[in-house]
PDB file of N, CA, C, O and CB in Angstrom:
ATOM      1  N   MET A   1      22.235  18.462  -4.334  1.00  0.00           N
ATOM      2  CA  MET A   1      22.004  17.309  -3.389  1.00  0.00           C
ATOM      3  C   MET A   1      21.207  16.224  -3.710  1.00  0.00           C
ATOM      4  O   MET A   1      20.099  16.620  -4.071  1.00  0.00           O
ATOM      5  CB  MET A   1      21.491  17.723  -2.290  1.00  0.00           C
ATOM      6  N   HIS A   2      21.309  15.072  -3.726  1.00  0.00           N
ATOM      7  CA  HIS A   2      20.660  14.285  -3.945  1.00  0.00           C
ATOM      8  C   HIS A   2      19.782  13.576  -2.555  1.00  0.00           C
ATOM      9  O   HIS A   2      20.804  13.184  -1.992  1.00  0.00           O
ATOM     10  CB  HIS A   2      21.494  13.584  -4.686  1.00  0.00           C
ATOM     11  N   ILE A   3      18.853  13.209  -1.772  1.00  0.00           N
ATOM     12  CA  ILE A   3      18.375  12.574  -1.117  1.00  0.00           C
ATOM     13  C   ILE A   3      17.184  11.918  -1.319  1.00  0.00           C
ATOM     14  O   ILE A   3      16.311  12.681  -1.733  1.00  0.00           O
ATOM     15  CB  ILE A   3      18.423  13.079  -0.378  1.00  0.00           C
ATOM     16  N   THR A   4      16.785  10.619  -1.156  1.00  0.00           N
ATOM     17  CA  THR A   4      16.137   9.805  -1.298  1.00  0.00           C
ATOM     18  C   THR A   4      15.280  10.283  -0.194  1.00  0.00           C
ATOM     19  O   THR A   4      15.624  10.954   0.778  1.00  0.00           O
ATOM     20  CB  THR A   4      16.718   8.596  -1.388  1.00  0.00           C
ATOM     21  N   VAL A   5      13.625   9.645  -0.623  1.00  0.00           N
ATOM     22  CA  VAL A   5      12.709  10.080   0.546  1.00  0.00           C
ATOM     23  C   VAL A   5      12.922   8.443   1.701  1.00  0.00           C
ATOM     24  O   VAL A   5      12.490   8.232   2.834  1.00  0.00           O
ATOM     25  CB  VAL A   5      10.666  10.450  -0.234  1.00  0.00           C
ATOM     26  N   GLU A   6      13.482   7.856   1.082  1.00  0.00           N
ATOM     27  CA  GLU A   6      13.705   6.679   2.425  1.00  0.00           C
ATOM     28  C   GLU A   6      14.825   7.077   3.109  1.00  0.00           C
ATOM     29  O   GLU A   6      14.886   6.814   4.311  1.00  0.00           O
ATOM     30  CB  GLU A   6      14.006   5.006   1.998  1.00  0.00           C
ATOM     31  N   ASP A   7      16.140   7.932   2.322  1.00  0.00           N
ATOM     32  CA  ASP A   7      16.946   8.048   3.457  1.00  0.00           C
ATOM     33  C   ASP A   7      16.610   9.532   4.405  1.00  0.00           C
ATOM     34  O   ASP A   7      16.905   9.750   5.580  1.00  0.00           O
ATOM     35  CB  ASP A   7      18.503   7.978   2.870  1.00  0.00           C
ATOM     36  N   CYS A   8      15.998  10.295   3.563  1.00  0.00           N
ATOM     37  CA  CYS A   8      15.379  11.031   4.544  1.00  0.00           C
ATOM     38  C   CYS A   8      14.854  10.983   5.820  1.00  0.00           C
ATOM     39  O   CYS A   8      15.114  11.598   6.854  1.00  0.00           O
ATOM     40  CB  CYS A   8      14.735  11.316   4.168  1.00  0.00           C
ATOM     41  N   GLU A   9      13.853   9.894   5.451  1.00  0.00           N
ATOM     42  CA  GLU A   9      12.973   9.231   6.771  1.00  0.00           C
ATOM     43  C   GLU A   9      13.797   8.799   7.835  1.00  0.00           C
ATOM     44  O   GLU A   9      13.562   9.104   9.004  1.00  0.00           O
ATOM     45  CB  GLU A   9      12.107   7.910   6.406  1.00  0.00           C
ATOM     46  N   LYS A  10      15.277   7.720   7.284  1.00  0.00           N
ATOM     47  CA  LYS A  10      15.885   7.623   8.266  1.00  0.00           C
ATOM     48  C   LYS A  10      16.699   8.442   9.176  1.00  0.00           C
ATOM     49  O   LYS A  10      16.781   8.252  10.390  1.00  0.00           O
ATOM     50  CB  LYS A  10      16.310   6.982   7.996  1.00  0.00           C
ATOM     51  N   LEU A  11      17.366   9.473   8.438  1.00  0.00           N
ATOM     52  CA  LEU A  11      17.917  10.582   8.885  1.00  0.00           C
ATOM     53  C   LEU A  11      16.839  11.413   9.827  1.00  0.00           C
ATOM     54  O   LEU A  11      17.227  11.679  10.965  1.00  0.00           O
ATOM     55  CB  LEU A  11      18.421  11.347   7.666  1.00  0.00           C
ATOM     56  N   LEU A  12      15.716  11.776   9.496  1.00  0.00           N
ATOM     57  CA  LEU A  12      15.009  12.636  10.610  1.00  0.00           C
ATOM     58  C   LEU A  12      14.734  12.130  11.886  1.00  0.00           C
ATOM     59  O   LEU A  12      14.837  12.719  12.962  1.00  0.00           O
ATOM     60  CB  LEU A  12      13.788  13.052  10.207  1.00  0.00           C
ATOM     61  N   THR A  13      14.204  10.439  11.557  1.00  0.00           N
ATOM     62  CA  THR A  13      13.849   9.224  12.505  1.00  0.00           C
ATOM     63  C   THR A  13      15.478   9.324  12.968  1.00  0.00           C
ATOM     64  O   THR A  13      15.297  10.422  13.495  1.00  0.00           O
ATOM     65  CB  THR A  13      13.150   7.483  11.661  1.00  0.00           C
ATOM     66  N   ALA A  14      16.522   9.147  13.138  1.00  0.00           N
ATOM     67  CA  ALA A  14      17.709   9.217  13.706  1.00  0.00           C
ATOM     68  C   ALA A  14      17.930  10.704  14.456  1.00  0.00           C
ATOM     69  O   ALA A  14      18.880  10.795  15.233  1.00  0.00           O
ATOM     70  CB  ALA A  14      18.725   8.899  12.603  1.00  0.00           C
ATOM     71  N   TYR A  15      17.268  11.595  14.285  1.00  0.00           N
ATOM     72  CA  TYR A  15      17.784  12.711  15.172  1.00  0.00           C
ATOM     73  C   TYR A  15      16.091  13.046  15.823  1.00  0.00           C
ATOM     74  O   TYR A  15      15.832  14.219  16.091  1.00  0.00           O
ATOM     75  CB  TYR A  15      18.742  14.235  14.120  1.00  0.00           C
ATOM     76  N   GLY A  16      15.067  12.028  16.034  1.00  0.00           N
ATOM     77  CA  GLY A  16      14.262  11.497  17.243  1.00  0.00           C
ATOM     78  C   GLY A  16      12.915  12.495  16.314  1.00  0.00           C
ATOM     79  O   GLY A  16      12.092  13.083  17.015  1.00  0.00           O
ATOM     80  N   TYR A  17      12.812  12.597  14.876  1.00  0.00           N
ATOM     81  CA  TYR A  17      11.835  13.170  14.446  1.00  0.00           C
ATOM     82  C   TYR A  17      10.572  11.807  14.278  1.00  0.00           C
ATOM     83  O   TYR A  17      11.072  10.684  14.203  1.00  0.00           O
ATOM     84  CB  TYR A  17      12.360  14.011  13.093  1.00  0.00           C
ATOM     85  N   GLU A  18       9.372  11.865  14.233  1.00  0.00           N
ATOM     86  CA  GLU A  18       8.767  11.049  14.050  1.00  0.00           C
ATOM     87  C   GLU A  18       7.897  11.851  12.587  1.00  0.00           C
ATOM     88  O   GLU A  18       8.054  13.047  12.342  1.00  0.00           O
ATOM     89  CB  GLU A  18       8.113  10.574  15.433  1.00  0.00           C
ATOM     90  N   LEU A  19       6.831  10.760  11.582  1.00  0.00           N
ATOM     91  CA  LEU A  19       6.424  10.889  10.924  1.00  0.00           C
ATOM     92  C   LEU A  19       4.989  11.042  11.162  1.00  0.00           C
ATOM     93  O   LEU A  19       4.423   9.951  11.106  1.00  0.00           O
ATOM     94  CB  LEU A  19       6.892  10.274  10.351  1.00  0.00           C
ATOM     95  N   ARG A  20       4.195  12.041  11.411  1.00  0.00           N
ATOM     96  CA  ARG A  20       3.183  12.368  12.037  1.00  0.00           C
ATOM     97  C   ARG A  20       1.859  12.358  10.809  1.00  0.00           C
ATOM     98  O   ARG A  20       0.756  12.031  11.248  1.00  0.00           O
ATOM     99  CB  ARG A  20       3.554  13.766  12.799  1.00  0.00           C
ATOM    100  N   LYS A  21       1.936  12.640   9.589  1.00  0.00           N
ATOM    101  CA  LYS A  21       0.996  13.220   8.418  1.00  0.00           C
ATOM    102  C   LYS A  21       1.793  12.683   7.307  1.00  0.00           C
ATOM    103  O   LYS A  21       2.679  13.322   6.740  1.00  0.00           O
ATOM    104  CB  LYS A  21       0.774  14.994   8.329  1.00  0.00           C
ATOM    105  N   GLY A  22       1.364  11.210   6.955  1.00  0.00           N
ATOM    106  CA  GLY A  22       2.082  10.798   5.662  1.00  0.00           C
ATOM    107  C   GLY A  22       0.993  11.263   4.258  1.00  0.00           C
ATOM    108  O   GLY A  22       1.436  10.821   3.198  1.00  0.00           O
ATOM    109  N   SER A  23      -0.106  11.934   4.136  1.00  0.00           N
ATOM    110  CA  SER A  23      -0.679  11.719   3.345  1.00  0.00           C
ATOM    111  C   SER A  23      -0.916  12.443   2.334  1.00  0.00           C
ATOM    112  O   SER A  23      -1.182  13.636   2.482  1.00  0.00           O
ATOM    113  CB  SER A  23      -1.338  11.433   3.715  1.00  0.00           C
ATOM    114  N   GLY A  24      -0.843  11.644   0.662  1.00  0.00           N
ATOM    115  CA  GLY A  24      -0.743  12.486  -0.469  1.00  0.00           C
ATOM    116  C   GLY A  24       0.896  12.527  -0.612  1.00  0.00           C
ATOM    117  O   GLY A  24       1.638  11.551  -0.498  1.00  0.00           O
ATOM    118  N   SER A  25       1.284  13.864  -0.885  1.00  0.00           N
ATOM    119  CA  SER A  25       2.871  13.911  -1.631  1.00  0.00           C
ATOM    120  C   SER A  25       3.159  15.292  -0.264  1.00  0.00           C
ATOM    121  O   SER A  25       3.586  16.410  -0.555  1.00  0.00           O
ATOM    122  CB  SER A  25       2.979  14.581  -4.064  1.00  0.00           C
ATOM    123  N   HIS A  26       2.960  15.043   0.550  1.00  0.00           N
ATOM    124  CA  HIS A  26       3.327  15.929   1.936  1.00  0.00           C
ATOM    125  C   HIS A  26       3.534  14.838   2.949  1.00  0.00           C
ATOM    126  O   HIS A  26       2.666  14.023   3.264  1.00  0.00           O
ATOM    127  CB  HIS A  26       2.019  17.073   2.515  1.00  0.00           C
ATOM    128  N   ARG A  27       4.983  14.898   3.526  1.00  0.00           N
ATOM    129  CA  ARG A  27       4.976  14.248   4.959  1.00  0.00           C
ATOM    130  C   ARG A  27       5.606  15.410   5.929  1.00  0.00           C
ATOM    131  O   ARG A  27       6.514  16.212   5.710  1.00  0.00           O
ATOM    132  CB  ARG A  27       5.969  12.721   5.014  1.00  0.00           C
ATOM    133  N   ALA A  28       4.723  15.183   7.168  1.00  0.00           N
ATOM    134  CA  ALA A  28       4.671  15.997   8.290  1.00  0.00           C
ATOM    135  C   ALA A  28       5.710  15.362   9.098  1.00  0.00           C
ATOM    136  O   ALA A  28       5.458  14.169   9.265  1.00  0.00           O
ATOM    137  CB  ALA A  28       3.282  16.099   8.964  1.00  0.00           C
ATOM    138  N   TYR A  29       7.042  15.840   9.786  1.00  0.00           N
ATOM    139  CA  TYR A  29       7.841  14.931  10.837  1.00  0.00           C
ATOM    140  C   TYR A  29       8.090  16.176  12.269  1.00  0.00           C
ATOM    141  O   TYR A  29       8.255  17.393  12.350  1.00  0.00           O
ATOM    142  CB  TYR A  29       9.682  14.256   9.948  1.00  0.00           C
ATOM    143  N   HIS A  30       8.020  15.338  12.964  1.00  0.00           N
ATOM    144  CA  HIS A  30       7.487  16.303  14.384  1.00  0.00           C
ATOM    145  C   HIS A  30       8.597  15.595  15.578  1.00  0.00           C
ATOM    146  O   HIS A  30       8.979  14.425  15.575  1.00  0.00           O
ATOM    147  CB  HIS A  30       5.327  15.946  14.950  1.00  0.00           C
ATOM    148  N   LYS A  31       8.959  16.619  16.527  1.00  0.00           N
ATOM    149  CA  LYS A  31       9.571  15.994  17.394  1.00  0.00           C
ATOM    150  C   LYS A  31       9.679  17.241  18.508  1.00  0.00           C
ATOM    151  O   LYS A  31       9.737  18.440  18.233  1.00  0.00           O
ATOM    152  CB  LYS A  31      10.897  15.306  16.800  1.00  0.00           C
ATOM    153  N   LYS A  32       9.687  16.763  19.556  1.00  0.00           N
ATOM    154  CA  LYS A  32       9.485  17.304  20.348  1.00  0.00           C
ATOM    155  C   LYS A  32      10.198  18.477  21.059  1.00  0.00           C
ATOM    156  O   LYS A  32      11.311  18.293  21.552  1.00  0.00           O
ATOM    157  CB  LYS A  32       9.303  16.564  20.776  1.00  0.00           C
ATOM    158  N   GLY A  33       9.424  19.994  21.142  1.00  0.00           N
ATOM    159  CA  GLY A  33      10.127  21.163  21.131  1.00  0.00           C
ATOM    160  C   GLY A  33      10.984  21.867  19.919  1.00  0.00           C
ATOM    161  O   GLY A  33      11.559  22.936  20.126  1.00  0.00           O
ATOM    162  N   ALA A  34      11.041  21.176  18.579  1.00  0.00           N
ATOM    163  CA  ALA A  34      11.274  21.397  17.787  1.00  0.00           C
ATOM    164  C   ALA A  34      10.396  21.585  16.717  1.00  0.00           C
ATOM    165  O   ALA A  34       9.334  20.962  16.731  1.00  0.00           O
ATOM    166  CB  ALA A  34      11.932  20.870  17.777  1.00  0.00           C
ATOM    167  N   THR A  35      10.747  22.597  15.474  1.00  0.00           N
ATOM    168  CA  THR A  35       9.926  23.091  14.556  1.00  0.00           C
ATOM    169  C   THR A  35       9.793  21.844  13.583  1.00  0.00           C
ATOM    170  O   THR A  35      10.665  21.138  13.076  1.00  0.00           O
ATOM    171  CB  THR A  35      10.479  24.440  13.925  1.00  0.00           C
ATOM    172  N   PRO A  36       8.733  21.818  13.512  1.00  0.00           N
ATOM    173  CA  PRO A  36       7.879  20.341  12.202  1.00  0.00           C
ATOM    174  C   PRO A  36       9.224  20.892  11.311  1.00  0.00           C
ATOM    175  O   PRO A  36       9.949  21.885  11.350  1.00  0.00           O
ATOM    176  CB  PRO A  36       5.481  20.675  11.057  1.00  0.00           C
ATOM    177  N   ILE A  37       9.112  19.511  10.385  1.00  0.00           N
ATOM    178  CA  ILE A  37       9.621  19.633   9.182  1.00  0.00           C
ATOM    179  C   ILE A  37       8.635  18.707   8.366  1.00  0.00           C
ATOM    180  O   ILE A  37       8.118  17.595   8.479  1.00  0.00           O
ATOM    181  CB  ILE A  37      11.151  19.271   9.145  1.00  0.00           C
ATOM    182  N   ILE A  38       8.659  19.886   7.385  1.00  0.00           N
ATOM    183  CA  ILE A  38       7.586  19.084   6.023  1.00  0.00           C
ATOM    184  C   ILE A  38       7.753  18.964   5.092  1.00  0.00           C
ATOM    185  O   ILE A  38       8.009  20.079   4.638  1.00  0.00           O
ATOM    186  CB  ILE A  38       6.546  19.409   5.600  1.00  0.00           C
ATOM    187  N   ILE A  39       7.810  17.976   4.062  1.00  0.00           N
ATOM    188  CA  ILE A  39       8.702  17.787   2.938  1.00  0.00           C
ATOM    189  C   ILE A  39       7.453  17.035   2.111  1.00  0.00           C
ATOM    190  O   ILE A  39       6.545  16.268   2.432  1.00  0.00           O
ATOM    191  CB  ILE A  39      10.284  16.838   3.275  1.00  0.00           C
ATOM    192  N   VAL A  40       7.879  17.639   0.935  1.00  0.00           N
ATOM    193  CA  VAL A  40       6.915  17.084  -0.267  1.00  0.00           C
ATOM    194  C   VAL A  40       7.750  16.304  -1.289  1.00  0.00           C
ATOM    195  O   VAL A  40       8.725  16.643  -1.961  1.00  0.00           O
ATOM    196  CB  VAL A  40       6.133  18.350  -1.104  1.00  0.00           C
ATOM    197  N   THR A  41       6.988  15.020  -1.188  1.00  0.00           N
ATOM    198  CA  THR A  41       7.824  13.773  -2.298  1.00  0.00           C
ATOM    199  C   THR A  41       7.511  14.118  -3.564  1.00  0.00           C
ATOM    200  O   THR A  41       6.367  14.547  -3.719  1.00  0.00           O
ATOM    201  CB  THR A  41       7.324  12.060  -2.184  1.00  0.00           C
ATOM    202  N   PRO A  42       8.295  14.042  -4.631  1.00  0.00           N
ATOM    203  CA  PRO A  42       7.929  14.468  -5.766  1.00  0.00           C
ATOM    204  C   PRO A  42       7.404  13.552  -6.453  1.00  0.00           C
ATOM    205  O   PRO A  42       7.750  12.473  -5.972  1.00  0.00           O
ATOM    206  CB  PRO A  42       8.781  15.004  -6.364  1.00  0.00           C
ATOM    207  N   LYS A  43       6.447  13.358  -7.732  1.00  0.00           N
ATOM    208  CA  LYS A  43       5.341  12.549  -8.025  1.00  0.00           C
ATOM    209  C   LYS A  43       6.504  11.437  -9.425  1.00  0.00           C
ATOM    210  O   LYS A  43       6.177  10.292  -9.735  1.00  0.00           O
ATOM    211  CB  LYS A  43       3.614  13.793  -8.700  1.00  0.00           C
ATOM    212  N   LYS A  44       7.610  12.060  -9.945  1.00  0.00           N
ATOM    213  CA  LYS A  44       8.219  11.273 -10.988  1.00  0.00           C
ATOM    214  C   LYS A  44       9.757  10.976 -10.393  1.00  0.00           C
ATOM    215  O   LYS A  44      10.487  10.300 -11.118  1.00  0.00           O
ATOM    216  CB  LYS A  44       8.188  12.132 -12.503  1.00  0.00           C
ATOM    217  N   SER A  45      10.093  11.273  -9.578  1.00  0.00           N
ATOM    218  CA  SER A  45      11.440  11.005  -8.908  1.00  0.00           C
ATOM    219  C   SER A  45      11.092  10.466  -6.950  1.00  0.00           C
ATOM    220  O   SER A  45      10.155  10.555  -6.156  1.00  0.00           O
ATOM    221  CB  SER A  45      12.490  12.818  -9.108  1.00  0.00           C
ATOM    222  N   ARG A  46      12.592   9.887  -6.957  1.00  0.00           N
ATOM    223  CA  ARG A  46      12.470   9.251  -5.309  1.00  0.00           C
ATOM    224  C   ARG A  46      13.059  10.397  -4.608  1.00  0.00           C
ATOM    225  O   ARG A  46      12.875  10.574  -3.404  1.00  0.00           O
ATOM    226  CB  ARG A  46      13.441   7.655  -4.888  1.00  0.00           C
ATOM    227  N   TYR A  47      14.006  11.444  -5.593  1.00  0.00           N
ATOM    228  CA  TYR A  47      14.700  12.262  -4.981  1.00  0.00           C
ATOM    229  C   TYR A  47      13.917  13.258  -3.938  1.00  0.00           C
ATOM    230  O   TYR A  47      12.710  13.024  -3.997  1.00  0.00           O
ATOM    231  CB  TYR A  47      15.375  12.890  -5.973  1.00  0.00           C
ATOM    232  N   ILE A  48      14.138  13.988  -3.281  1.00  0.00           N
ATOM    233  CA  ILE A  48      13.978  15.081  -2.550  1.00  0.00           C
ATOM    234  C   ILE A  48      14.035  16.257  -3.130  1.00  0.00           C
ATOM    235  O   ILE A  48      15.202  16.290  -3.521  1.00  0.00           O
ATOM    236  CB  ILE A  48      14.727  15.096  -1.675  1.00  0.00           C
ATOM    237  N   LEU A  49      13.338  17.647  -3.569  1.00  0.00           N
ATOM    238  CA  LEU A  49      13.702  18.413  -3.975  1.00  0.00           C
ATOM    239  C   LEU A  49      14.935  19.458  -2.875  1.00  0.00           C
ATOM    240  O   LEU A  49      14.803  19.570  -1.656  1.00  0.00           O
ATOM    241  CB  LEU A  49      12.505  18.809  -4.472  1.00  0.00           C
ATOM    242  N   SER A  50      15.754  19.930  -3.473  1.00  0.00           N
ATOM    243  CA  SER A  50      16.938  20.578  -3.427  1.00  0.00           C
ATOM    244  C   SER A  50      16.452  21.822  -1.929  1.00  0.00           C
ATOM    245  O   SER A  50      17.165  21.817  -0.926  1.00  0.00           O
ATOM    246  CB  SER A  50      17.342  21.318  -5.252  1.00  0.00           C
ATOM    247  N   PRO A  51      15.499  22.555  -1.994  1.00  0.00           N
ATOM    248  CA  PRO A  51      14.570  23.303  -0.937  1.00  0.00           C
ATOM    249  C   PRO A  51      14.357  22.487   0.219  1.00  0.00           C
ATOM    250  O   PRO A  51      14.895  22.832   1.271  1.00  0.00           O
ATOM    251  CB  PRO A  51      13.149  23.674  -1.496  1.00  0.00           C
ATOM    252  N   TYR A  52      13.541  21.293   0.173  1.00  0.00           N
ATOM    253  CA  TYR A  52      13.233  21.230   1.218  1.00  0.00           C
ATOM    254  C   TYR A  52      14.624  19.874   2.386  1.00  0.00           C
ATOM    255  O   TYR A  52      14.726  19.445   3.536  1.00  0.00           O
ATOM    256  CB  TYR A  52      11.522  20.871   0.886  1.00  0.00           C
ATOM    257  N   VAL A  53      15.579  19.736   0.629  1.00  0.00           N
ATOM    258  CA  VAL A  53      16.928  19.025   1.778  1.00  0.00           C
ATOM    259  C   VAL A  53      17.619  20.537   2.585  1.00  0.00           C
ATOM    260  O   VAL A  53      17.845  20.577   3.794  1.00  0.00           O
ATOM    261  CB  VAL A  53      18.668  17.975   0.521  1.00  0.00           C
ATOM    262  N   LYS A  54      17.835  21.514   1.788  1.00  0.00           N
ATOM    263  CA  LYS A  54      18.131  22.822   2.336  1.00  0.00           C
ATOM    264  C   LYS A  54      17.579  22.833   3.815  1.00  0.00           C
ATOM    265  O   LYS A  54      18.264  22.718   4.830  1.00  0.00           O
ATOM    266  CB  LYS A  54      17.474  23.991   1.424  1.00  0.00           C
ATOM    267  N   ARG A  55      16.120  23.002   3.740  1.00  0.00           N
ATOM    268  CA  ARG A  55      15.913  22.754   5.013  1.00  0.00           C
ATOM    269  C   ARG A  55      16.044  22.046   6.204  1.00  0.00           C
ATOM    270  O   ARG A  55      16.194  22.273   7.404  1.00  0.00           O
ATOM    271  CB  ARG A  55      15.372  22.755   4.988  1.00  0.00           C
ATOM    272  N   ILE A  56      15.920  21.012   5.363  1.00  0.00           N
ATOM    273  CA  ILE A  56      16.735  19.577   6.686  1.00  0.00           C
ATOM    274  C   ILE A  56      17.683  20.032   7.496  1.00  0.00           C
ATOM    275  O   ILE A  56      17.761  19.961   8.723  1.00  0.00           O
ATOM    276  CB  ILE A  56      17.714  18.168   5.990  1.00  0.00           C
ATOM    277  N   ILE A  57      18.506  20.576   6.597  1.00  0.00           N
ATOM    278  CA  ILE A  57      20.120  20.776   6.729  1.00  0.00           C
ATOM    279  C   ILE A  57      20.008  21.428   7.866  1.00  0.00           C
ATOM    280  O   ILE A  57      20.254  20.994   8.991  1.00  0.00           O
ATOM    281  CB  ILE A  57      21.017  21.615   5.564  1.00  0.00           C
ATOM    282  N   LYS A  58      19.421  23.066   7.392  1.00  0.00           N
ATOM    283  CA  LYS A  58      19.522  23.943   8.469  1.00  0.00           C
ATOM    284  C   LYS A  58      18.445  23.476   9.734  1.00  0.00           C
ATOM    285  O   LYS A  58      18.784  23.950  10.818  1.00  0.00           O
ATOM    286  CB  LYS A  58      19.223  25.445   7.874  1.00  0.00           C
ATOM    287  N   ASN A  59      17.522  22.843   9.760  1.00  0.00           N
ATOM    288  CA  ASN A  59      16.919  22.333  10.938  1.00  0.00           C
ATOM    289  C   ASN A  59      17.567  21.265  11.625  1.00  0.00           C
ATOM    290  O   ASN A  59      17.232  21.354  12.806  1.00  0.00           O
ATOM    291  CB  ASN A  59      15.699  21.935  10.669  1.00  0.00           C
ATOM    292  N   LEU A  60      18.328  20.303  11.454  1.00  0.00           N
ATOM    293  CA  LEU A  60      19.066  19.902  11.977  1.00  0.00           C
ATOM    294  C   LEU A  60      20.463  20.300  12.534  1.00  0.00           C
ATOM    295  O   LEU A  60      21.255  19.722  13.277  1.00  0.00           O
ATOM    296  CB  LEU A  60      18.980  19.272  11.476  1.00  0.00           C
ATOM    297  N   GLY A  61      20.468  21.107  12.108  1.00  0.00           N
ATOM    298  CA  GLY A  61      22.355  21.852  12.755  1.00  0.00           C
ATOM    299  C   GLY A  61      23.050  21.586  11.742  1.00  0.00           C
ATOM    300  O   GLY A  61      24.185  21.913  12.089  1.00  0.00           O
ATOM    301  N   LEU A  62      23.108  21.157  10.588  1.00  0.00           N
ATOM    302  CA  LEU A  62      24.158  20.078  10.029  1.00  0.00           C
ATOM    303  C   LEU A  62      24.877  20.951   9.032  1.00  0.00           C
ATOM    304  O   LEU A  62      25.893  20.588   8.439  1.00  0.00           O
ATOM    305  CB  LEU A  62      23.455  18.616   9.263  1.00  0.00           C
ATOM    306  N   GLU A  63      24.146  22.420   8.842  1.00  0.00           N
ATOM    307  CA  GLU A  63      24.924  23.275   8.100  1.00  0.00           C
ATOM    308  C   GLU A  63      27.038  23.517   8.585  1.00  0.00           C
ATOM    309  O   GLU A  63      27.406  23.317   9.742  1.00  0.00           O
ATOM    310  CB  GLU A  63      23.877  24.764   8.360  1.00  0.00           C
ATOM    311  N   GLU A  64      27.848  23.853   7.697  1.00  0.00           N
ATOM    312  CA  GLU A  64      29.121  24.012   7.346  1.00  0.00           C
ATOM    313  C   GLU A  64      29.445  25.595   8.633  1.00  0.00           C
ATOM    314  O   GLU A  64      30.552  26.133   8.684  1.00  0.00           O
ATOM    315  CB  GLU A  64      29.225  24.268   5.306  1.00  0.00           C
TER     316      GLU A  64
END
């Protein structure tokens, strides 16, 4: 699975999450009544690491 930081942000904002902390390599997305989603952006790649993608899929209920 490959998802860019930009695509991740678009997906999460489409589901009502907003970026509240974006300092350094960590980004925290919050939505009222939902568990915050924290992702770490890799330094040498524009793609989010697989464990974070899986967590996003699970938290958004996109599993098959």
